[in-house]
C-alpha positions as CSV (number, residue, x, y, z in Angstrom):
1,M,163.7,136.9,-107.3
2,E,165.8,137.4,-104.3
3,N,165.1,134.0,-103.1
4,D,166.0,132.3,-106.4
5,K,169.3,134.1,-106.4
6,E,170.1,133.1,-102.7
7,M,169.4,129.5,-103.7
8,L,171.6,129.6,-106.8
9,D,174.5,131.1,-104.8
10,F,173.9,128.5,-102.1
11,V,174.0,125.4,-104.6
12,V,176.9,126.8,-106.3
13,N,178.8,127.2,-103.0
14,A,177.6,123.9,-101.9
15,I,178.6,122.0,-105.1
16,N,182.2,123.7,-104.7
17,G,182.3,122.4,-101.0
18,L,181.6,119.1,-101.8
19,P,184.5,116.3,-101.7
20,E,186.2,116.1,-105.0
21,K,184.8,112.9,-106.2
22,Y,181.2,114.3,-105.7
23,N,182.1,117.8,-106.9
24,Y,183.4,116.7,-110.2
25,V,180.6,114.5,-111.5
26,V,177.9,116.9,-110.2
27,K,179.5,119.5,-112.2
28,E,179.9,117.7,-115.2
29,R,176.3,116.2,-115.4
30,Y,174.5,119.5,-114.4
31,F,176.7,122.4,-115.6
32,N,178.4,120.7,-118.5
33,Q,175.3,118.2,-119.3
34,R,177.4,115.5,-120.0
35,E,175.9,111.9,-120.1
36,Y,176.7,109.7,-117.3
37,K,178.6,107.1,-119.9
38,S,180.6,110.1,-121.0
39,I,181.8,110.9,-117.5
40,A,182.3,107.2,-116.4
41,E,184.5,106.5,-119.4
42,E,186.6,109.8,-118.6
43,I,187.2,108.7,-115.1
44,G,187.2,105.1,-115.3
45,L,184.1,104.2,-113.3
46,T,180.9,102.3,-114.3
47,V,177.8,104.5,-115.0
48,W,176.3,103.0,-111.9
49,Q,179.1,104.5,-109.9
50,V,178.9,107.7,-111.4
51,R,175.0,108.0,-111.0
52,S,175.5,107.0,-107.3
53,R,178.3,109.7,-106.7
54,I,175.9,112.2,-108.3
55,N,173.0,111.1,-106.0
56,T,175.4,111.1,-102.9
57,G,176.4,114.7,-104.0
58,L,172.8,115.9,-104.5
59,T,171.7,114.3,-100.9
60,I,174.6,116.0,-99.3
61,I,173.5,119.4,-100.7
62,N,169.9,118.8,-100.1
63,K,170.9,118.2,-96.3
64,M,173.1,121.3,-96.4
65,W,170.0,123.1,-97.8
66,A,167.8,121.9,-95.0
67,A,170.3,123.0,-92.6
68,Y,170.6,126.6,-94.0
69,Q,166.8,127.2,-94.2
70,L,166.2,125.8,-90.7
71,G,169.2,127.7,-89.4
72,K,167.4,130.9,-90.6
73,T,164.6,130.4,-87.8
74,N,166.3,128.0,-85.4
75,P,170.0,127.8,-84.8
76,K,169.9,124.6,-83.1
77,M,168.2,122.9,-85.9
78,K,171.3,124.2,-88.0
79,E,173.7,122.7,-85.6
80,Y,171.5,119.4,-85.7
81,Y,171.6,119.3,-89.6
82,V,175.3,120.4,-89.8
83,K,176.3,117.5,-87.6
84,L,174.4,115.1,-89.7
85,V,176.1,116.4,-92.9
86,K,179.6,116.0,-91.2
87,K,178.6,112.5,-89.9
88,Y,177.4,111.4,-93.3
89,N,180.7,112.5,-94.9
90,K,182.7,110.8,-92.3
91,I,181.0,107.5,-93.1
92,E,181.6,108.2,-96.9
93,E,185.5,108.6,-96.0
94,I,185.3,105.3,-94.0
95,K,183.8,103.5,-97.1
96,I,186.5,104.9,-99.3
97,N,189.0,104.0,-97.0
98,E,187.8,100.6,-96.6
99,N,187.5,100.0,-100.5
100,E,191.0,101.5,-101.1
101,N,192.3,98.9,-98.4
102,K,190.6,96.0,-100.1
103,R,192.0,97.2,-103.6
104,K,195.3,97.1,-102.0
105,I,195.0,93.5,-100.7
106,E,193.6,92.2,-104.1
107,E,196.6,94.0,-105.7
108,N,199.2,92.3,-103.4
109,K,197.6,89.0,-103.7
110,R,197.9,89.1,-107.4
111,K,201.4,90.3,-107.2
112,K,202.3,87.3,-104.7
113,E,200.6,84.9,-107.3
114,K,202.7,86.2,-110.2
115,F,205.8,85.9,-108.1
116,I,205.0,82.3,-107.1
117,V,204.2,81.5,-110.9
118,S,207.4,82.9,-111.9
119,I,209.3,80.9,-109.3
120,I,207.6,77.7,-110.5
121,K,208.3,78.5,-114.1
122,S,211.9,79.3,-113.4
123,N,212.3,76.1,-111.2
124,E,210.8,73.9,-114.3
125,I,213.2,75.7,-116.6
126,N,216.3,74.8,-114.3
127,E,214.9,71.1,-114.0
128,K,214.9,70.8,-117.9
129,N,218.3,72.2,-118.2
130,D,219.8,69.9,-115.6
């Protein structure tokens, strides 16, 4: 019974330690028992994106649990798994930054296109008035 409490405490702490984008969807899905679609609509993502975030969050927790368990008997293994988890989180941060940059580039393209269209329209109006 003590082992179950230990695992529950670990999981709760691990979820609370997840980056916010994983933390929220995991809590909503498993603690509040919400459907993927409901979570997706609330935060403006697709169902697939919500499922992906939940899967990533659970993968991180699983790696952390393995590090915790192995670290009880072999501190070097714990260090190894902790490094893997950190590396994984850095990769995710890089992906987030790349996606944010792509979004900003696309947004700037749309603004430029709108600006060019507005200039063309204003020139057409000026030509009609001349």
